[in-house]
C-alpha distance (Angstrom), angle and dihedral (degrees) to the residues before:
residue distance angle dihedral
X1 . . .
X2 3.81 . .
X3 3.83 125.9 .
X4 3.71 118.4 -170.3
X5 3.84 112.3 -166.1
X6 3.79 117.9 -168.0
X7 3.84 108.2 -154.6
X8 3.73 120.6 -153.2
X9 3.79 95.7 -93.2
X10 3.73 90.8 58.4
X11 3.86 104.2 43.2
X12 3.84 89.0 102.1
X13 3.72 87.3 61.5
X14 3.63 95.9 50.9
X15 3.94 98.0 48.8
X16 16.19 46.4 80.8
X17 30.78 157.7 -140.1
X18 3.77 83.1 -110.8
X19 3.73 121.2 119.9
X20 3.76 114.3 -92.4
X21 3.72 122.5 -153.5
X22 3.70 115.9 -126.9
X23 3.78 107.6 -94.8
X24 3.77 120.4 -129.7
X25 3.87 113.0 -130.5
X26 3.70 120.2 -167.8
X27 3.80 130.0 178.3
X28 3.82 135.1 170.7
X29 3.79 127.0 -138.9
X30 3.87 117.7 -94.7
X31 3.88 90.7 -112.3
X32 3.86 88.6 61.4
X33 3.82 90.7 45.3
X34 3.70 89.6 56.0
X35 3.66 92.5 51.2
X36 3.82 89.9 57.7
X37 3.84 94.1 50.5
X38 3.75 114.6 133.8
X39 3.81 116.8 -111.5
X40 3.84 94.4 8.5
X41 3.75 117.1 -85.3
X42 3.81 98.3 -12.8
X43 3.75 119.1 130.7
X44 3.76 94.0 -159.9
X45 3.70 122.3 132.4
X46 3.73 112.6 -96.9
X47 3.75 125.3 -122.6
X48 3.69 105.5 -112.9
X49 3.89 130.4 -145.7
X50 3.80 120.4 -154.2
X51 3.87 105.4 -82.8
X52 3.82 98.1 -142.4
X53 3.81 135.3 72.2
X54 3.84 91.2 -128.7
X55 3.82 139.0 95.0
X56 3.67 109.3 -106.6
X57 3.92 113.3 -121.9
X58 3.82 88.4 6.3
X59 3.81 103.2 69.8
X60 3.73 102.3 -12.1
X61 3.83 128.0 47.0
X62 3.75 135.6 -168.9
X63 3.77 109.3 -112.5
X64 3.77 97.8 179.5
X65 3.75 134.8 15.2
X66 3.78 121.5 -161.0
X67 3.87 113.0 -75.5
X68 3.88 108.5 -120.7
X69 3.88 88.5 -162.3
X70 3.80 89.5 60.0
X71 3.75 92.3 -137.9
X72 3.78 96.4 -53.7
X73 3.79 91.8 121.1
X74 3.86 109.0 50.1
X75 3.79 92.4 -175.9
X76 3.85 105.0 43.8
X77 3.82 111.7 25.1
X78 3.81 109.7 175.7
X79 3.79 133.1 -143.5
X80 3.85 128.5 -150.8
X81 3.83 92.5 -84.7
X82 3.78 94.4 50.9
X83 3.77 92.3 -104.6
X84 3.78 127.6 122.1
X85 3.70 98.2 -122.6
X86 3.80 92.4 128.9
X87 3.86 140.7 70.2
X88 3.80 125.0 -116.0
X89 3.69 110.3 -84.0
X90 3.87 98.3 10.3
X91 3.72 109.5 154.3
X92 3.82 100.9 -179.4
X93 3.78 143.9 29.8
X94 3.85 117.7 -77.4
X95 3.84 116.0 -161.5
X96 3.75 127.3 -167.1
X97 3.82 131.0 -173.6
X98 3.85 137.3 -126.7
X99 3.74 87.7 -100.3
X100 3.77 145.0 -25.6
X101 3.88 91.8 -92.0
X102 3.84 89.5 57.7
X103 3.70 93.6 46.5
X104 3.82 91.1 53.9
X105 3.82 94.3 49.0
X106 3.97 92.4 102.0
X107 3.92 92.7 -78.9
X108 3.77 98.2 -176.2
X109 3.80 123.7 -145.6
X110 3.73 109.4 -133.2
X111 4.02 133.7 -156.4
X112 3.80 104.1 -107.1
X113 3.83 91.8 -151.4
X114 3.83 140.4 -3.6
X115 3.85 116.4 -73.2
X116 3.66 143.8 107.4
X117 3.82 129.0 -77.5
X118 3.83 111.1 -112.1
X119 3.70 103.8 171.8
X120 3.78 134.5 24.7
X121 3.81 126.1 -179.6
X122 3.89 115.6 -176.4
X123 3.81 136.8 156.9
X124 3.80 98.6 64.0
X125 3.77 111.0 143.1
X126 3.73 116.1 -125.3
X127 3.84 90.6 -145.8
X128 3.70 92.8 82.0
X129 3.73 128.8 60.5
X130 3.76 118.2 -148.3
X131 3.84 128.9 -153.3
X132 3.81 118.7 -101.1
X133 3.80 89.4 -113.5
X134 3.88 93.6 54.3
X135 3.78 120.2 108.9
X136 3.79 85.5 -126.0
X137 3.89 92.8 53.5
X138 3.80 91.4 110.8
X139 3.91 90.3 54.3
X140 3.71 117.1 -162.8
X141 3.79 105.6 -2.0
X142 3.90 149.1 148.3
X143 3.79 131.5 -136.3
X144 3.86 115.4 -152.8
X145 3.84 117.7 -166.5
X146 3.92 111.4 -149.1
X147 3.88 95.6 -177.1
X148 3.72 138.6 -17.9
X149 3.91 90.1 -69.8
X150 3.70 110.4 28.8
X151 3.78 130.2 68.0
X152 3.80 139.3 162.4
X153 3.72 130.0 -147.3
X154 3.88 127.1 -155.2
X155 3.91 114.1 -162.4
X156 3.75 141.8 -175.4
X157 3.81 97.6 37.5
X158 3.67 127.1 164.9
X159 3.78 117.2 -92.7
X160 3.83 116.0 -95.4
X161 3.86 93.3 4.8
X162 3.74 98.0 100.7
X163 3.79 108.7 114.6
X164 3.89 102.8 -171.6
X165 3.76 132.9 71.9
X166 3.82 130.6 -150.9
X167 3.69 106.6 -81.1
X168 3.78 97.9 28.6
X169 3.72 118.8 130.8
X170 3.77 112.1 -125.7
X171 3.84 131.8 -165.6
X172 3.81 127.0 -148.3
X173 3.80 107.7 -80.9
X174 3.84 96.5 21.6
X175 3.74 111.7 141.5
X176 3.78 112.3 -110.1
X177 3.84 98.0 178.7
X178 3.68 143.4 -60.0
X179 3.87 133.1 -65.9
X180 3.87 113.9 -94.3
X181 3.75 145.6 154.1
X182 3.83 103.3 -111.6
X183 3.81 123.6 134.5
X184 3.71 116.8 17.0
X185 3.67 95.4 -16.7
X186 3.77 113.1 121.3
X187 3.82 91.3 -165.9
X188 3.78 138.1 12.5
X189 3.80 103.3 -62.8
X190 3.81 140.9 132.2
X191 3.87 132.8 -122.6
X192 3.79 122.0 -164.7
X193 3.77 126.3 -175.9
X194 3.80 135.7 -178.3
X195 3.79 121.8 -154.3
X196 3.77 132.3 -169.3
X197 3.87 109.3 -158.1
X198 3.90 88.2 -19.5
X199 3.83 91.4 -52.0
X200 3.84 115.5 116.0
X201 3.73 120.7 -111.4
X202 3.79 129.7 -159.2
X203 3.82 103.8 -127.6
X204 3.91 90.2 -161.7
X205 3.82 92.5 60.3
X206 3.81 103.2 15.7
X207 3.77 90.6 -128.7
X208 3.81 121.0 145.2
X209 3.82 108.1 -124.3
X210 3.70 95.6 -136.1
X211 3.84 97.6 119.2
X212 3.87 134.1 13.4
X213 3.85 111.4 -83.8
X214 3.74 137.9 -176.0
X215 3.90 119.9 -103.6
X216 3.76 125.1 -102.6
X217 3.75 120.1 21.2
X218 3.77 130.7 177.2
X219 3.76 86.6 -134.6
X220 3.86 93.9 62.9
X221 3.77 113.6 123.0
X222 3.87 112.4 -167.5
X223 3.70 118.5 -143.8
X224 3.85 94.9 -144.2
X225 3.72 117.3 107.7
X226 3.81 88.2 -143.3
X227 3.80 128.9 39.6
X228 3.86 116.2 -109.4
X229 3.77 125.7 -155.8
X230 3.67 124.4 -116.3
X231 3.80 106.9 -149.3
X232 3.88 108.3 -174.5
X233 3.83 89.1 -149.9
X234 3.74 138.5 2.5
X235 3.76 150.7 149.6
X236 3.85 120.7 -86.3
X237 3.86 97.1 -177.0
X238 3.80 141.2 -21.8
X239 3.78 134.7 -173.6
X240 3.82 148.1 129.0
X241 3.79 131.8 -93.7
X242 3.67 139.6 178.2
X243 3.75 118.5 -113.8
X244 3.78 122.5 10.4
X245 3.91 112.6 -52.7
X246 3.72 116.7 -167.6
X247 3.84 127.4 -136.6
X248 3.74 87.0 -105.1
X249 3.77 89.8 58.5
X250 3.86 92.4 49.8
X251 3.84 90.2 47.5
X252 3.72 88.7 57.6
X253 3.81 99.4 43.3
X254 3.86 121.1 7.6
X255 3.90 93.8 172.7
X256 3.82 116.5 156.4
X257 3.94 114.6 -110.5
X258 3.87 111.2 -142.1
X259 3.76 97.9 -178.1
X260 3.87 142.4 14.0
X261 3.78 133.2 -168.2
X262 3.80 122.2 -107.1
X263 3.83 88.1 -126.9
X264 3.80 88.9 74.6
X265 3.78 113.9 117.0
X266 3.74 101.4 -161.7
X267 3.81 133.5 29.5
X268 3.85 130.3 -153.4
X269 3.83 130.2 -171.4
X270 3.78 114.2 -163.6
X271 3.76 133.9 -173.7
X272 3.94 126.7 -168.2
X273 3.82 108.7 -153.2
X274 3.75 133.8 179.9
X275 3.78 128.6 -153.5
X276 3.84 101.5 33.8
X277 3.75 114.9 165.9
X278 3.76 136.6 -157.4
X279 3.76 108.2 -85.3
X280 3.81 95.1 25.1
X281 3.89 113.3 137.5
X282 3.90 115.4 -148.3
X283 3.89 126.9 -167.3
X284 3.73 124.6 -167.5
X285 3.84 115.2 -173.4
X286 3.80 130.2 -177.7
X287 3.68 119.3 -157.0
X288 3.84 131.9 -169.0
X289 3.82 123.4 -119.8
X290 3.83 88.7 -94.3
X291 3.80 92.4 56.7
X292 3.83 96.6 -105.7
X293 3.66 115.4 137.9
X294 3.68 113.0 -112.3
X295 3.88 102.8 176.8
X296 3.71 141.9 -4.3
X297 3.72 135.4 -165.6
X298 3.81 124.2 -165.2
X299 3.81 131.0 -175.2
X300 3.64 139.3 170.2
X301 3.80 114.4 -152.9
X302 3.77 120.5 -132.2
X303 3.74 97.6 -167.5
X304 3.62 138.7 31.1
X305 3.88 115.2 -88.6
X306 3.82 119.5 -164.5
X307 3.76 86.2 -166.0
X308 3.74 130.4 13.6
X309 3.75 138.5 169.6
X310 3.81 119.2 -147.2
X311 3.83 127.6 -160.4
X312 3.68 139.8 -162.4
X313 3.76 115.5 -179.5
X314 3.80 143.2 147.3
X315 3.87 139.3 167.2
X316 3.73 126.4 -112.7
X317 3.72 120.2 -122.4
X318 3.85 113.9 -94.7
X319 3.86 93.9 -111.2
X320 3.78 95.3 39.9
X321 3.87 124.2 87.1
X322 3.91 119.4 -156.1
X323 3.73 111.4 -107.6
X324 3.78 117.0 -101.6
X325 3.73 117.5 -114.4
X326 3.88 139.5 54.2
X327 3.69 116.0 -23.5
X328 3.80 117.8 -162.0
X329 3.75 134.4 -148.0
X330 3.86 124.6 -168.5
X331 3.79 121.2 -166.0
X332 3.79 120.4 -168.7
X333 3.73 132.9 176.7
X334 3.72 124.1 -158.8
X335 3.80 127.6 -159.6
X336 3.78 121.3 -169.0
X337 3.71 87.0 -15.3
X338 3.80 97.6 -52.0
X339 3.84 125.2 109.5
X340 3.85 106.6 -119.8
X341 3.73 98.1 168.0
X342 3.78 135.0 34.7
X343 3.73 122.1 173.7
X344 3.93 126.5 177.1
X345 3.80 121.9 -168.4
X346 3.81 136.1 167.2
X347 3.70 147.7 -154.0
X348 3.77 132.9 -166.6
X349 3.76 121.3 -129.2
X350 3.81 112.2 -158.4
């Protein structure tokens, strides 16, 4: 069970050379784009649906929000909630998944609103990572124009999964392709960008990102049809394992383990968390079935960590077998002396 406690100081946050096939790039003329505009000739901002077939903050997480400072502050970029869950100069929304295995389970990219496909690029091999400044940074992607002013862009898709062509009419919720790791993506992830007359727009605040601005305004008008939460910190996944898994192992497969054999010689509890900040103190404790503490690991973070995997592990003595029954792990995260996250999870040793 997870409890997230928002202390007083955080309430404002609560209101994560290989050979490359020749890519196919197709665009349509501006006249055809206008014909596919949503709601006739209106230039009004479209109401957007979530562009992925995933559950936000359950199996997919926002890695980066748009930077309202537009890269002018390389140390403290700011998102729409006055947090720092962004990178300098980020213009869109970058989304990651619980693990690579989850991302590859046919996560569909969906059209966020009605419109017409105006640009399609496919055929970029996922075996090569391009730089952020490369013309292929967006990887296999689709651009949908919703009216003469507003468009949305869907990046990093898997090669040969794009299901629309330039000129096709699309409806909100139509599948455009599958999540991938093409372009500048170092792992399976998704990038979504909104533009108004080719200028990026923050869909969470509705602001046009044509100049640096302060965070949080009562005049903000989100483009999303539904309201989405902004948890400043949270748990992505947690479980037990035998042996000593690495963060790389968890990034690949963060499946929950329900039971382990008594023959195991070492036990690990792990937690994958987002939103860790400099100065946070985390504690991960493992208890035996009788409630006795078996092992505890503490750590103070000396830098922000958008995503972090914490471990507590130890080996059993050669002549000692682990007790059968339900073993418990408790993870807590303290910020400025207050516990803001507590998460309990279990495994049965039998």
